[in-house]
C-alpha positions as CSV (number, residue, x, y, z in Angstrom):
1,X,82.7,-237.7,13.6
2,X,82.0,-240.4,11.1
3,X,81.6,-240.0,7.6
4,X,77.8,-241.2,7.1
5,X,75.9,-241.4,3.7
6,X,72.5,-239.4,3.9
7,X,69.8,-241.1,2.5
8,X,67.7,-239.0,-0.2
9,X,65.1,-241.4,-0.9
10,X,64.2,-245.0,-0.3
11,X,63.3,-248.1,-1.5
12,X,60.0,-250.1,-0.6
13,X,60.1,-254.2,-0.3
14,X,58.5,-256.0,-3.1
15,X,56.4,-258.8,-2.4
16,X,58.5,-260.9,-4.6
17,X,61.6,-260.7,-6.9
18,X,59.8,-262.6,-10.0
19,X,58.3,-260.2,-12.5
20,X,55.3,-262.1,-13.0
21,X,54.6,-262.7,-9.4
22,X,55.0,-258.9,-9.2
23,X,52.5,-258.2,-12.0
24,X,49.9,-260.4,-10.3
25,X,50.3,-259.2,-7.3
26,X,49.7,-255.7,-9.1
27,X,46.8,-256.6,-10.5
28,X,45.2,-258.7,-7.5
29,X,45.7,-255.4,-5.2
30,X,44.2,-253.3,-8.4
31,X,40.8,-255.4,-8.0
32,X,40.8,-255.3,-4.2
33,X,41.3,-251.5,-4.3
34,X,38.6,-251.0,-6.4
35,X,36.5,-252.9,-4.8
36,X,37.0,-251.2,-1.7
37,X,36.6,-247.8,-3.3
38,X,33.2,-248.7,-5.1
39,X,31.7,-251.0,-1.7
40,X,32.7,-248.0,0.3
41,X,31.4,-245.0,-2.3
42,X,28.3,-247.3,-2.7
43,X,27.8,-246.6,1.1
44,X,28.4,-243.1,1.2
45,X,26.0,-242.5,-1.8
46,X,23.4,-244.3,-0.2
47,X,23.5,-242.6,3.5
48,X,23.7,-239.2,1.5
49,X,20.8,-239.4,-0.8
50,X,18.5,-241.8,1.5
51,X,16.2,-239.9,4.0
52,X,15.9,-242.6,5.7
53,X,19.1,-243.2,6.4
54,X,19.4,-239.9,8.5
55,X,20.3,-241.4,11.6
56,X,23.5,-241.0,14.1
57,X,24.6,-244.8,13.5
58,X,24.8,-244.3,9.5
59,X,26.2,-240.9,10.3
60,X,29.1,-242.5,11.5
61,X,29.1,-245.3,9.1
62,X,29.5,-242.6,6.7
63,X,32.6,-241.3,8.5
64,X,33.8,-244.5,8.7
65,X,33.5,-245.4,4.7
66,X,35.5,-242.0,4.0
67,X,38.3,-242.9,6.6
68,X,38.2,-246.3,4.7
69,X,38.4,-244.9,1.3
70,X,41.2,-242.5,2.3
71,X,43.2,-245.1,4.7
72,X,43.2,-247.8,1.7
73,X,44.1,-245.1,-0.9
74,X,47.4,-244.4,0.7
75,X,49.6,-247.3,0.2
76,X,47.7,-249.5,-2.3
77,X,48.0,-247.1,-5.5
78,X,51.8,-247.0,-4.9
79,X,52.3,-250.7,-4.4
80,X,49.8,-251.2,-7.9
81,X,51.7,-248.7,-9.4
82,X,55.4,-250.4,-8.3
83,X,54.1,-254.2,-8.9
84,X,53.0,-253.0,-12.5
85,X,56.2,-250.9,-13.3
86,X,58.8,-252.6,-11.7
87,X,59.8,-250.3,-9.3
88,X,60.1,-249.8,-6.0
89,X,61.1,-246.4,-5.0
90,X,59.4,-243.5,-3.1
91,X,61.0,-240.0,-2.2
92,X,61.4,-238.7,0.9
93,X,58.2,-236.7,0.6
94,X,56.2,-239.1,-0.7
95,X,57.3,-241.5,2.4
96,X,56.0,-238.4,4.7
97,X,53.0,-237.9,3.1
98,X,52.3,-241.6,3.4
99,X,53.3,-241.7,7.2
100,X,51.3,-238.5,7.5
101,X,48.0,-239.9,6.0
102,X,48.1,-243.2,7.6
103,X,49.0,-242.4,10.7
104,X,45.9,-239.7,10.8
105,X,43.8,-242.0,9.2
106,X,43.9,-244.6,11.4
107,X,43.8,-242.5,14.3
108,X,41.0,-240.9,13.3
109,X,39.0,-244.5,12.6
110,X,39.6,-245.7,16.0
111,X,37.8,-242.6,17.7
112,X,35.1,-242.9,14.8
113,X,34.9,-246.8,16.1
114,X,34.8,-245.3,19.6
115,X,32.1,-243.0,18.8
116,X,30.1,-246.0,16.9
117,X,30.3,-248.0,20.0
118,X,29.0,-245.2,22.1
119,X,25.9,-244.4,19.8
120,X,24.9,-248.2,20.3
121,X,25.3,-248.2,23.8
122,X,23.1,-244.9,24.3
123,X,20.5,-246.9,21.4
124,X,20.2,-249.7,23.4
125,X,21.0,-248.7,27.3
126,X,19.0,-245.5,27.2
127,X,16.6,-245.7,24.2
128,X,14.5,-242.9,25.7
129,X,17.2,-240.5,25.4
130,X,18.7,-241.5,22.6
131,X,17.5,-239.0,20.6
132,X,18.5,-236.3,23.1
133,X,21.9,-237.3,24.0
134,X,22.6,-238.3,20.3
135,X,21.4,-235.2,18.6
136,X,23.0,-233.7,15.5
137,X,25.2,-231.3,16.8
138,X,26.6,-234.1,19.5
139,X,27.3,-236.0,16.4
140,X,28.9,-233.3,14.5
141,X,31.0,-232.4,17.5
142,X,32.2,-236.2,17.9
143,X,33.3,-236.9,14.1
144,X,35.0,-233.5,13.8
145,X,37.2,-234.6,17.1
146,X,37.6,-237.7,15.6
147,X,39.1,-236.1,12.3
148,X,41.0,-233.9,14.1
149,X,42.7,-235.5,16.9
150,X,43.8,-238.1,14.2
151,X,45.1,-235.0,12.2
152,X,46.9,-233.5,15.3
153,X,48.4,-236.8,16.3
154,X,49.4,-237.9,12.7
155,X,51.5,-234.5,12.1
156,X,53.2,-234.4,15.5
157,X,54.1,-238.1,14.6
158,X,55.3,-237.5,11.1
159,X,57.0,-234.1,12.0
160,X,59.0,-236.1,14.8
161,X,59.6,-239.1,12.6
162,X,61.5,-236.8,9.5
163,X,62.8,-234.1,11.6
164,X,65.8,-236.6,12.4
165,X,68.5,-237.4,9.8
166,X,68.7,-240.6,7.8
167,X,71.8,-242.7,7.0
168,X,73.2,-245.9,5.9
169,X,70.5,-248.6,4.2
170,X,67.6,-246.7,2.4
171,X,65.3,-249.7,1.8
172,X,62.4,-249.9,3.8
173,X,61.2,-253.4,4.8
174,X,57.7,-253.1,4.1
175,X,55.4,-251.9,0.9
176,X,54.8,-248.6,2.8
177,X,56.5,-246.0,4.9
178,X,55.8,-247.1,8.6
179,X,57.8,-245.4,11.1
180,X,59.4,-248.4,12.7
181,X,61.2,-249.1,9.4
182,X,62.0,-245.4,9.3
183,X,63.2,-245.9,13.0
184,X,65.7,-248.4,11.8
185,X,67.4,-246.5,10.1
186,X,67.7,-243.4,11.6
187,X,71.5,-242.1,12.4
188,X,69.5,-240.1,15.4
189,X,70.0,-240.8,19.3
190,X,67.4,-238.4,20.8
191,X,63.6,-239.7,19.4
192,X,62.0,-237.8,22.1
193,X,59.6,-236.7,19.9
194,X,58.6,-239.9,18.1
195,X,58.6,-241.7,21.3
196,X,56.7,-239.1,23.2
197,X,54.0,-239.5,20.0
198,X,54.0,-243.2,20.4
199,X,53.1,-243.1,23.8
200,X,50.8,-240.6,23.6
201,X,49.1,-243.0,20.7
202,X,49.5,-245.9,22.8
203,X,47.3,-244.4,26.0
204,X,44.5,-243.0,23.8
205,X,44.4,-246.3,22.0
206,X,44.3,-248.0,25.1
207,X,41.8,-245.3,26.2
208,X,39.2,-246.3,23.3
209,X,40.0,-249.7,23.7
210,X,38.5,-249.3,27.3
211,X,35.7,-247.2,26.4
212,X,34.6,-250.0,24.0
213,X,34.8,-252.4,26.4
214,X,33.1,-251.0,28.7
215,X,29.9,-249.9,26.3
216,X,29.5,-253.5,25.3
217,X,29.7,-254.9,28.8
218,X,26.8,-252.8,29.5
219,X,25.5,-253.6,26.3
220,X,25.6,-257.2,26.4
221,X,24.1,-257.1,30.0
222,X,21.3,-255.0,28.9
223,X,20.6,-257.3,25.6
224,X,20.9,-260.4,27.6
225,X,17.6,-259.2,30.0
226,X,15.6,-258.7,26.8
227,X,12.6,-261.2,27.0
228,X,12.5,-262.5,23.1
229,X,15.1,-264.3,21.3
230,X,14.5,-262.6,18.5
231,X,15.6,-258.9,20.3
232,X,18.5,-260.6,21.3
233,X,19.5,-261.7,18.0
234,X,18.8,-258.2,16.5
235,X,21.0,-256.3,19.2
236,X,23.9,-259.3,18.9
237,X,23.7,-258.8,15.1
238,X,24.4,-255.0,15.2
239,X,27.4,-254.8,18.0
240,X,29.1,-257.8,17.8
241,X,30.4,-257.4,14.1
242,X,31.4,-254.0,15.4
243,X,33.3,-255.0,18.2
244,X,35.2,-258.0,15.6
245,X,36.2,-255.1,13.6
246,X,37.5,-253.2,15.9
247,X,39.3,-255.6,17.8
248,X,41.1,-256.8,14.3
249,X,41.8,-253.2,13.1
250,X,43.7,-252.2,16.8
251,X,45.6,-255.4,16.7
252,X,46.9,-254.9,13.6
253,X,47.7,-251.4,13.8
254,X,49.7,-251.5,16.9
255,X,51.8,-254.5,15.5
256,X,52.3,-251.9,12.3
257,X,53.5,-249.1,14.4
258,X,54.3,-250.9,17.6
259,X,56.3,-253.7,16.4
260,X,60.6,-254.1,17.2
261,X,62.6,-252.6,14.4
262,X,63.9,-254.8,12.0
263,X,66.0,-254.5,8.4
264,X,65.3,-257.9,7.8
265,X,61.8,-258.1,5.8
266,X,59.7,-260.9,7.1
267,X,56.6,-262.1,5.2
268,X,54.4,-262.1,8.5
269,X,55.4,-258.3,8.7
270,X,53.9,-257.9,5.2
271,X,51.1,-260.1,5.6
272,X,50.0,-258.2,8.6
273,X,50.1,-254.9,7.2
274,X,48.3,-256.2,4.4
275,X,45.4,-257.2,6.9
276,X,45.5,-254.0,8.6
277,X,45.6,-251.6,5.6
278,X,43.3,-253.8,3.1
279,X,41.0,-256.2,5.4
280,X,39.3,-253.1,7.6
281,X,38.0,-251.4,4.5
282,X,36.7,-254.9,2.9
283,X,35.3,-255.9,6.2
284,X,33.0,-253.0,7.1
285,X,30.5,-252.5,4.1
286,X,29.7,-256.6,4.2
287,X,29.1,-256.4,8.0
288,X,27.6,-252.7,8.3
289,X,25.9,-253.1,4.8
290,X,25.4,-256.3,3.1
291,X,23.9,-257.6,6.5
292,X,21.8,-254.6,6.9
293,X,17.9,-254.9,5.7
294,X,17.7,-250.6,6.4
295,X,20.5,-250.7,3.3
296,X,19.7,-253.2,1.2
297,X,15.7,-251.0,1.2
298,X,17.8,-248.0,0.1
299,X,19.7,-249.4,-2.8
300,X,16.8,-250.7,-4.2
301,X,15.0,-247.4,-3.8
302,X,18.0,-245.9,-5.4
303,X,17.9,-248.4,-8.1
304,X,14.4,-247.8,-8.8
305,X,14.8,-244.1,-8.6
306,X,17.9,-244.2,-10.8
307,X,16.2,-247.1,-13.2
308,X,12.6,-246.0,-13.5
309,X,11.6,-249.2,-11.9
310,X,7.8,-249.9,-10.1
311,X,7.4,-249.2,-7.0
312,X,8.0,-252.1,-4.5
313,X,6.7,-252.4,-0.4
314,X,9.6,-251.6,1.7
315,X,7.9,-252.9,4.8
C-alpha cells in the first residue's frame, strides 16, 4: 500500500493574494452580510407582528427569509474573518458543519420555493377553494416537510462525504467547503453513498422544477384570461419574480454541487458560488417586500406603533 498523508485540516482559497484587496473583500462581504441580515430579519419581524400578513403566502415568505439568513450565515462570516485576519484555514469539523448546513438549507429553500409556487397556483387558479386547501395545517405540514427533507438530505450528503478519508492536497479551491472540491482530494475509491445522495438530490431538484413549471404554466394561462390589464399586471408581478429567483437559485446550486472536480481555483467558480450564496438572499427581500404594498403598509404601521407617529390611512 502506498504511503499517503492524511489530511487533518483544510485551506480555503482566498479571493486575492494581496492583503489590501483581502481586507477590501472582507469589508465588502461584511456590508453585504449585514444588509442581508437586516432586510430578512425585518421581513420576519413584520410578518410575525402584523396581523394583516397572517396568510399562507407570507407564512412561506417568512420561512424563506429564515432560510436565507441561515444559508448566508454559514460561509460568509468565515470568509469575512479569514479576509480580515489573513487566515484561510478551516478544521475538518468546521468543514463538515459547513457542508451539512449549506446542503440542508439549500435543499429546504428549494422545497419552500416549490410550496410558494403551489400557493400562488391555488390562489390564482382555484381562488374559491384557496382557504380550504391552503389552511394553517396544510401550510405547517408543507413547511415542516421542506425543512425535514432538507435536513435529512444534508445529513446523508455530509455523512457520505466525510465517511471517506482525505489525503494529498488539503487546499479546497473554493471559499467554503463544497462536495466537488472535497471529492477531488479524497483517496477513497468507493463513493457510492455520495453519488447516491447526489442522484437523489438531482431527482428531487428536477421534481421541484417540474412542479414549479407546471404550476406557472397553469397560472399564466389563467392570468391571460383575466379581462383587465390591471389584473394581469398584478398577477404577473406576483409570480414572475418568484420564477426568476428560483431559476437563478437552482442553476447556481447545480453548478456548485454538480460541477466537475478540479484542483484549479477558477475565478468563474468562485463568482458563481458568490451568486449562489449571496444573490438570492439579497434579491428575495427586494422582490417580495420592497415592491409589495402590504409589506410597505406593515412597515409603516410598525413605525407608527414604535415611534408614536400620527395615524394614517392604509387603504
